[in-house]
CHARMM internal coordinates of N, CA and C (Angstrom, degrees):
IC EDIT
DIST 1 N 1 CA 1.3627
DIST 1 CA 1 C 1.4620
ANGL 1 N 1 CA 1 C 119.96
DIST 1 C 2 N 1.1942
ANGL 1 CA 1 C 2 N 116.44
DIHE 1 N 1 CA 1 C 2 N -40.82
DIST 2 N 2 CA 1.5451
ANGL 1 C 2 N 2 CA 120.07
DIHE 1 CA 1 C 2 N 2 CA -179.61
DIST 2 CA 2 C 1.4180
ANGL 2 N 2 CA 2 C 111.15
DIHE 1 C 2 N 2 CA 2 C -58.62
DIST 2 C 3 N 1.3892
ANGL 2 CA 2 C 3 N 117.32
DIHE 2 N 2 CA 2 C 3 N -48.84
DIST 3 N 3 CA 1.5291
ANGL 2 C 3 N 3 CA 119.02
DIHE 2 CA 2 C 3 N 3 CA 178.02
DIST 3 CA 3 C 1.3754
ANGL 3 N 3 CA 3 C 113.38
DIHE 2 C 3 N 3 CA 3 C -61.02
DIST 3 C 4 N 1.3424
ANGL 3 CA 3 C 4 N 123.37
DIHE 3 N 3 CA 3 C 4 N -41.27
DIST 4 N 4 CA 1.4613
ANGL 3 C 4 N 4 CA 121.55
DIHE 3 CA 3 C 4 N 4 CA -177.13
DIST 4 CA 4 C 1.4531
ANGL 4 N 4 CA 4 C 110.08
DIHE 3 C 4 N 4 CA 4 C -65.92
DIST 4 C 5 N 1.4437
ANGL 4 CA 4 C 5 N 116.94
DIHE 4 N 4 CA 4 C 5 N -31.17
DIST 5 N 5 CA 1.4660
ANGL 4 C 5 N 5 CA 124.37
DIHE 4 CA 4 C 5 N 5 CA -178.59
DIST 5 CA 5 C 1.5637
ANGL 5 N 5 CA 5 C 105.60
DIHE 4 C 5 N 5 CA 5 C -67.26
DIST 5 C 6 N 1.3524
ANGL 5 CA 5 C 6 N 118.58
DIHE 5 N 5 CA 5 C 6 N -44.22
DIST 6 N 6 CA 1.4419
ANGL 5 C 6 N 6 CA 126.29
DIHE 5 CA 5 C 6 N 6 CA 176.26
DIST 6 CA 6 C 1.4974
ANGL 6 N 6 CA 6 C 113.19
DIHE 5 C 6 N 6 CA 6 C -56.78
DIST 6 C 7 N 1.2343
ANGL 6 CA 6 C 7 N 113.92
DIHE 6 N 6 CA 6 C 7 N -45.10
DIST 7 N 7 CA 1.5749
ANGL 6 C 7 N 7 CA 125.59
DIHE 6 CA 6 C 7 N 7 CA -176.27
DIST 7 CA 7 C 1.5238
ANGL 7 N 7 CA 7 C 102.02
DIHE 6 C 7 N 7 CA 7 C -68.10
DIST 7 C 8 N 1.2446
ANGL 7 CA 7 C 8 N 121.65
DIHE 7 N 7 CA 7 C 8 N -47.95
DIST 8 N 8 CA 1.5064
ANGL 7 C 8 N 8 CA 124.58
DIHE 7 CA 7 C 8 N 8 CA -178.20
DIST 8 CA 8 C 1.4505
ANGL 8 N 8 CA 8 C 108.26
DIHE 7 C 8 N 8 CA 8 C -64.68
DIST 8 C 9 N 1.2309
ANGL 8 CA 8 C 9 N 126.21
DIHE 8 N 8 CA 8 C 9 N -39.49
DIST 9 N 9 CA 1.5101
ANGL 8 C 9 N 9 CA 126.31
DIHE 8 CA 8 C 9 N 9 CA 174.17
DIST 9 CA 9 C 1.4667
ANGL 9 N 9 CA 9 C 110.24
DIHE 8 C 9 N 9 CA 9 C -66.80
DIST 9 C 10 N 1.3059
ANGL 9 CA 9 C 10 N 122.30
DIHE 9 N 9 CA 9 C 10 N -44.23
DIST 10 N 10 CA 1.3923
ANGL 9 C 10 N 10 CA 123.08
DIHE 9 CA 9 C 10 N 10 CA 174.45
DIST 10 CA 10 C 1.5710
ANGL 10 N 10 CA 10 C 116.02
DIHE 9 C 10 N 10 CA 10 C -57.09
DIST 10 C 11 N 1.3708
ANGL 10 CA 10 C 11 N 112.36
DIHE 10 N 10 CA 10 C 11 N -36.98
DIST 11 N 11 CA 1.5578
ANGL 10 C 11 N 11 CA 117.05
DIHE 10 CA 10 C 11 N 11 CA 175.61
DIST 11 CA 11 C 1.3530
ANGL 11 N 11 CA 11 C 110.28
DIHE 10 C 11 N 11 CA 11 C -66.42
DIST 11 C 12 N 1.3896
ANGL 11 CA 11 C 12 N 121.66
DIHE 11 N 11 CA 11 C 12 N -37.28
DIST 12 N 12 CA 1.4309
ANGL 11 C 12 N 12 CA 124.79
DIHE 11 CA 11 C 12 N 12 CA -170.80
DIST 12 CA 12 C 1.6675
ANGL 12 N 12 CA 12 C 103.18
DIHE 11 C 12 N 12 CA 12 C -72.92
DIST 12 C 13 N 1.3617
ANGL 12 CA 12 C 13 N 113.89
DIHE 12 N 12 CA 12 C 13 N -43.20
DIST 13 N 13 CA 1.4329
ANGL 12 C 13 N 13 CA 116.89
DIHE 12 CA 12 C 13 N 13 CA 178.56
DIST 13 CA 13 C 1.4576
ANGL 13 N 13 CA 13 C 113.49
DIHE 12 C 13 N 13 CA 13 C -57.51
DIST 13 C 14 N 1.4066
ANGL 13 CA 13 C 14 N 115.23
DIHE 13 N 13 CA 13 C 14 N -48.13
DIST 14 N 14 CA 1.4393
ANGL 13 C 14 N 14 CA 122.50
DIHE 13 CA 13 C 14 N 14 CA -177.64
DIST 14 CA 14 C 1.4835
ANGL 14 N 14 CA 14 C 113.46
DIHE 13 C 14 N 14 CA 14 C -64.15
DIST 14 C 15 N 1.4014
ANGL 14 CA 14 C 15 N 110.96
DIHE 14 N 14 CA 14 C 15 N -34.88
DIST 15 N 15 CA 1.5505
ANGL 14 C 15 N 15 CA 119.62
DIHE 14 CA 14 C 15 N 15 CA -178.86
DIST 15 CA 15 C 1.6205
ANGL 15 N 15 CA 15 C 109.95
DIHE 14 C 15 N 15 CA 15 C -66.96
DIST 15 C 16 N 1.4710
ANGL 15 CA 15 C 16 N 105.83
DIHE 15 N 15 CA 15 C 16 N -50.92
DIST 16 N 16 CA 1.5408
ANGL 15 C 16 N 16 CA 109.24
DIHE 15 CA 15 C 16 N 16 CA 178.02
DIST 16 CA 16 C 1.4620
ANGL 16 N 16 CA 16 C 112.23
DIHE 15 C 16 N 16 CA 16 C -60.78
DIST 16 C 17 N 1.3458
ANGL 16 CA 16 C 17 N 124.60
DIHE 16 N 16 CA 16 C 17 N -39.92
DIST 17 N 17 CA 1.3036
ANGL 16 C 17 N 17 CA 129.56
DIHE 16 CA 16 C 17 N 17 CA -172.61
DIST 17 CA 17 C 1.6586
ANGL 17 N 17 CA 17 C 104.39
DIHE 16 C 17 N 17 CA 17 C -67.33
DIST 17 C 18 N 1.2017
ANGL 17 CA 17 C 18 N 119.53
DIHE 17 N 17 CA 17 C 18 N -38.09
DIST 18 N 18 CA 1.4157
ANGL 17 C 18 N 18 CA 126.69
DIHE 17 CA 17 C 18 N 18 CA 175.81
DIST 18 CA 18 C 1.4767
ANGL 18 N 18 CA 18 C 114.09
DIHE 17 C 18 N 18 CA 18 C -66.30
DIST 18 C 19 N 1.3012
ANGL 18 CA 18 C 19 N 115.74
DIHE 18 N 18 CA 18 C 19 N -41.40
DIST 19 N 19 CA 1.4902
ANGL 18 C 19 N 19 CA 123.99
DIHE 18 CA 18 C 19 N 19 CA 171.93
DIST 19 CA 19 C 1.6149
ANGL 19 N 19 CA 19 C 110.79
DIHE 18 C 19 N 19 CA 19 C -55.40
DIST 19 C 20 N 1.3465
ANGL 19 CA 19 C 20 N 110.78
DIHE 19 N 19 CA 19 C 20 N -56.95
DIST 20 N 20 CA 1.5133
ANGL 19 C 20 N 20 CA 122.12
DIHE 19 CA 19 C 20 N 20 CA -179.47
DIST 20 CA 20 C 1.5845
ANGL 20 N 20 CA 20 C 102.87
DIHE 19 C 20 N 20 CA 20 C -48.40
DIST 20 C 21 N 1.3010
ANGL 20 CA 20 C 21 N 117.20
DIHE 20 N 20 CA 20 C 21 N -60.95
DIST 21 N 21 CA 1.4476
ANGL 20 C 21 N 21 CA 126.24
DIHE 20 CA 20 C 21 N 21 CA -172.46
DIST 21 CA 21 C 1.5351
ANGL 21 N 21 CA 21 C 108.56
DIHE 20 C 21 N 21 CA 21 C -52.38
DIST 21 C 22 N 1.2826
ANGL 21 CA 21 C 22 N 118.17
DIHE 21 N 21 CA 21 C 22 N -46.21
DIST 22 N 22 CA 1.4726
ANGL 21 C 22 N 22 CA 126.34
DIHE 21 CA 21 C 22 N 22 CA 177.52
DIST 22 CA 22 C 1.3461
ANGL 22 N 22 CA 22 C 112.42
DIHE 21 C 22 N 22 CA 22 C -60.00
DIST 22 C 23 N 1.3031
ANGL 22 CA 22 C 23 N 118.60
DIHE 22 N 22 CA 22 C 23 N -44.91
DIST 23 N 23 CA 1.4682
ANGL 22 C 23 N 23 CA 124.04
DIHE 22 CA 22 C 23 N 23 CA 178.05
DIST 23 CA 23 C 1.5349
ANGL 23 N 23 CA 23 C 111.69
DIHE 22 C 23 N 23 CA 23 C -62.58
DIST 23 C 24 N 1.3904
ANGL 23 CA 23 C 24 N 111.47
DIHE 23 N 23 CA 23 C 24 N -46.06
DIST 24 N 24 CA 1.4273
ANGL 23 C 24 N 24 CA 116.79
DIHE 23 CA 23 C 24 N 24 CA -177.61
DIST 24 CA 24 C 1.4611
ANGL 24 N 24 CA 24 C 110.07
DIHE 23 C 24 N 24 CA 24 C -59.80
DIST 24 C 25 N 1.4171
ANGL 24 CA 24 C 25 N 117.70
DIHE 24 N 24 CA 24 C 25 N -46.05
DIST 25 N 25 CA 1.5019
ANGL 24 C 25 N 25 CA 127.68
DIHE 24 CA 24 C 25 N 25 CA -177.85
DIST 25 CA 25 C 1.5585
ANGL 25 N 25 CA 25 C 102.71
DIHE 24 C 25 N 25 CA 25 C -59.18
DIST 25 C 26 N 1.2191
ANGL 25 CA 25 C 26 N 120.03
DIHE 25 N 25 CA 25 C 26 N -52.14
DIST 26 N 26 CA 1.5185
ANGL 25 C 26 N 26 CA 122.18
DIHE 25 CA 25 C 26 N 26 CA -177.10
DIST 26 CA 26 C 1.5015
ANGL 26 N 26 CA 26 C 113.18
DIHE 25 C 26 N 26 CA 26 C -53.98
DIST 26 C 27 N 1.4463
ANGL 26 CA 26 C 27 N 113.52
DIHE 26 N 26 CA 26 C 27 N -47.06
DIST 27 N 27 CA 1.3612
ANGL 26 C 27 N 27 CA 119.92
DIHE 26 CA 26 C 27 N 27 CA -179.96
DIST 27 CA 27 C 1.5993
ANGL 27 N 27 CA 27 C 116.50
DIHE 26 C 27 N 27 CA 27 C -65.13
DIST 27 C 28 N 1.3750
ANGL 27 CA 27 C 28 N 112.33
DIHE 27 N 27 CA 27 C 28 N -29.04
DIST 28 N 28 CA 1.4233
ANGL 27 C 28 N 28 CA 124.92
DIHE 27 CA 27 C 28 N 28 CA 178.45
DIST 28 CA 28 C 1.5206
ANGL 28 N 28 CA 28 C 106.45
DIHE 27 C 28 N 28 CA 28 C -72.22
DIST 28 C 29 N 1.2601
ANGL 28 CA 28 C 29 N 113.24
DIHE 28 N 28 CA 28 C 29 N -51.85
DIST 29 N 29 CA 1.5032
ANGL 28 C 29 N 29 CA 118.32
DIHE 28 CA 28 C 29 N 29 CA -178.09
DIST 29 CA 29 C 1.6694
ANGL 29 N 29 CA 29 C 110.47
DIHE 28 C 29 N 29 CA 29 C -63.20
DIST 29 C 30 N 1.2329
ANGL 29 CA 29 C 30 N 110.74
DIHE 29 N 29 CA 29 C 30 N -38.36
DIST 30 N 30 CA 1.5341
ANGL 29 C 30 N 30 CA 115.81
DIHE 29 CA 29 C 30 N 30 CA 178.63
DIST 30 CA 30 C 1.5214
ANGL 30 N 30 CA 30 C 109.33
DIHE 29 C 30 N 30 CA 30 C -62.46
DIST 30 C 31 N 1.3691
ANGL 30 CA 30 C 31 N 117.67
DIHE 30 N 30 CA 30 C 31 N -46.98
DIST 31 N 31 CA 1.4577
ANGL 30 C 31 N 31 CA 121.99
DIHE 30 CA 30 C 31 N 31 CA 178.84
DIST 31 CA 31 C 1.5921
ANGL 31 N 31 CA 31 C 108.37
DIHE 30 C 31 N 31 CA 31 C -63.81
DIST 31 C 32 N 1.3122
ANGL 31 CA 31 C 32 N 120.26
DIHE 31 N 31 CA 31 C 32 N -45.30
DIST 32 N 32 CA 1.3958
ANGL 31 C 32 N 32 CA 122.02
DIHE 31 CA 31 C 32 N 32 CA 173.12
DIST 32 CA 32 C 1.4071
ANGL 32 N 32 CA 32 C 116.61
DIHE 31 C 32 N 32 CA 32 C -49.60
DIST 32 C 33 N 1.4414
ANGL 32 CA 32 C 33 N 117.00
DIHE 32 N 32 CA 32 C 33 N -47.54
DIST 33 N 33 CA 1.4096
ANGL 32 C 33 N 33 CA 126.61
DIHE 32 CA 32 C 33 N 33 CA 171.71
DIST 33 CA 33 C 1.5192
ANGL 33 N 33 CA 33 C 115.41
DIHE 32 C 33 N 33 CA 33 C -56.39
DIST 33 C 34 N 1.4020
ANGL 33 CA 33 C 34 N 111.03
DIHE 33 N 33 CA 33 C 34 N -43.25
DIST 34 N 34 CA 1.5329
ANGL 33 C 34 N 34 CA 112.73
DIHE 33 CA 33 C 34 N 34 CA 178.29
DIST 34 CA 34 C 1.5221
ANGL 34 N 34 CA 34 C 113.30
DIHE 33 C 34 N 34 CA 34 C -68.26
DIST 34 C 35 N 1.4054
ANGL 34 CA 34 C 35 N 116.34
DIHE 34 N 34 CA 34 C 35 N -35.21
DIST 35 N 35 CA 1.4408
ANGL 34 C 35 N 35 CA 118.02
DIHE 34 CA 34 C 35 N 35 CA -179.31
DIST 35 CA 35 C 1.5223
ANGL 35 N 35 CA 35 C 112.35
DIHE 34 C 35 N 35 CA 35 C -75.98
DIST 35 C 36 N 1.2924
ANGL 35 CA 35 C 36 N 115.25
DIHE 35 N 35 CA 35 C 36 N -33.94
DIST 36 N 36 CA 1.4985
ANGL 35 C 36 N 36 CA 118.16
DIHE 35 CA 35 C 36 N 36 CA 177.53
DIST 36 CA 36 C 1.5425
ANGL 36 N 36 CA 36 C 106.85
DIHE 35 C 36 N 36 CA 36 C -72.34
DIST 36 C 37 N 1.2764
ANGL 36 CA 36 C 37 N 120.01
DIHE 36 N 36 CA 36 C 37 N -37.54
DIST 37 N 37 CA 1.5538
ANGL 36 C 37 N 37 CA 119.97
DIHE 36 CA 36 C 37 N 37 CA 179.04
DIST 37 CA 37 C 1.5690
ANGL 37 N 37 CA 37 C 103.46
DIHE 36 C 37 N 37 CA 37 C -67.58
DIST 37 C 38 N 1.2981
ANGL 37 CA 37 C 38 N 122.84
DIHE 37 N 37 CA 37 C 38 N -37.16
DIST 38 N 38 CA 1.4478
ANGL 37 C 38 N 38 CA 123.47
DIHE 37 CA 37 C 38 N 38 CA -173.56
DIST 38 CA 38 C 1.4768
ANGL 38 N 38 CA 38 C 108.66
DIHE 37 C 38 N 38 CA 38 C -66.68
DIST 38 C 39 N 1.4236
ANGL 38 CA 38 C 39 N 117.20
DIHE 38 N 38 CA 38 C 39 N -45.99
DIST 39 N 39 CA 1.4243
ANGL 38 C 39 N 39 CA 121.70
DIHE 38 CA 38 C 39 N 39 CA -177.70
DIST 39 CA 39 C 1.5608
ANGL 39 N 39 CA 39 C 107.33
DIHE 38 C 39 N 39 CA 39 C -69.66
DIST 39 C 40 N 1.2432
ANGL 39 CA 39 C 40 N 121.93
DIHE 39 N 39 CA 39 C 40 N -35.68
DIST 40 N 40 CA 1.3694
ANGL 39 C 40 N 40 CA 124.01
DIHE 39 CA 39 C 40 N 40 CA 176.96
DIST 40 CA 40 C 1.5353
ANGL 40 N 40 CA 40 C 112.34
DIHE 39 C 40 N 40 CA 40 C -55.58
DIST 40 C 41 N 1.3613
ANGL 40 CA 40 C 41 N 107.98
DIHE 40 N 40 CA 40 C 41 N -51.85
DIST 41 N 41 CA 1.4990
ANGL 40 C 41 N 41 CA 115.96
DIHE 40 CA 40 C 41 N 41 CA -177.40
DIST 41 CA 41 C 1.4517
ANGL 41 N 41 CA 41 C 109.17
DIHE 40 C 41 N 41 CA 41 C -64.39
DIST 41 C 42 N 1.3393
ANGL 41 CA 41 C 42 N 120.26
DIHE 41 N 41 CA 41 C 42 N -43.73
DIST 42 N 42 CA 1.4739
ANGL 41 C 42 N 42 CA 119.20
DIHE 41 CA 41 C 42 N 42 CA 177.54
DIST 42 CA 42 C 1.4495
ANGL 42 N 42 CA 42 C 112.92
DIHE 41 C 42 N 42 CA 42 C -61.56
DIST 42 C 43 N 1.3015
ANGL 42 CA 42 C 43 N 120.64
DIHE 42 N 42 CA 42 C 43 N -36.61
DIST 43 N 43 CA 1.4647
ANGL 42 C 43 N 43 CA 123.28
DIHE 42 CA 42 C 43 N 43 CA 171.93
DIST 43 CA 43 C 1.4718
ANGL 43 N 43 CA 43 C 113.17
DIHE 42 C 43 N 43 CA 43 C -57.64
DIST 43 C 44 N 1.3772
ANGL 43 CA 43 C 44 N 119.84
DIHE 43 N 43 CA 43 C 44 N -40.39
DIST 44 N 44 CA 1.3601
ANGL 43 C 44 N 44 CA 126.25
DIHE 43 CA 43 C 44 N 44 CA 176.50
DIST 44 CA 44 C 1.4771
ANGL 44 N 44 CA 44 C 115.06
DIHE 43 C 44 N 44 CA 44 C -63.86
DIST 44 C 45 N 1.3253
ANGL 44 CA 44 C 45 N 117.37
DIHE 44 N 44 CA 44 C 45 N -37.85
DIST 45 N 45 CA 1.5358
ANGL 44 C 45 N 45 CA 122.63
DIHE 44 CA 44 C 45 N 45 CA 176.19
DIST 45 CA 45 C 1.3719
ANGL 45 N 45 CA 45 C 107.93
DIHE 44 C 45 N 45 CA 45 C -68.36
DIST 45 C 46 N 1.3223
ANGL 45 CA 45 C 46 N 120.29
DIHE 45 N 45 CA 45 C 46 N -52.39
DIST 46 N 46 CA 1.5408
ANGL 45 C 46 N 46 CA 124.26
DIHE 45 CA 45 C 46 N 46 CA -177.80
DIST 46 CA 46 C 1.4183
ANGL 46 N 46 CA 46 C 110.08
DIHE 45 C 46 N 46 CA 46 C -70.35
END
COOR INIT
IC SEED 1 N 1 CA 1 C
IC BUILD
C-alpha cells in the first residue's frame, strides 16, 4: 500500500509540473505571437 501511495504522489507531482510547464510554454508562445504581430504591424505602418 505504501509503495503505491508513493507512486501515486509522484504521478501527481509529475502531472502538475507538466501542467505548469505547458501553461508557461503557452504563455511564452502567446507573447511571442503578440510581439511578432506587433513588429509586423509596425513594419506595415513604416
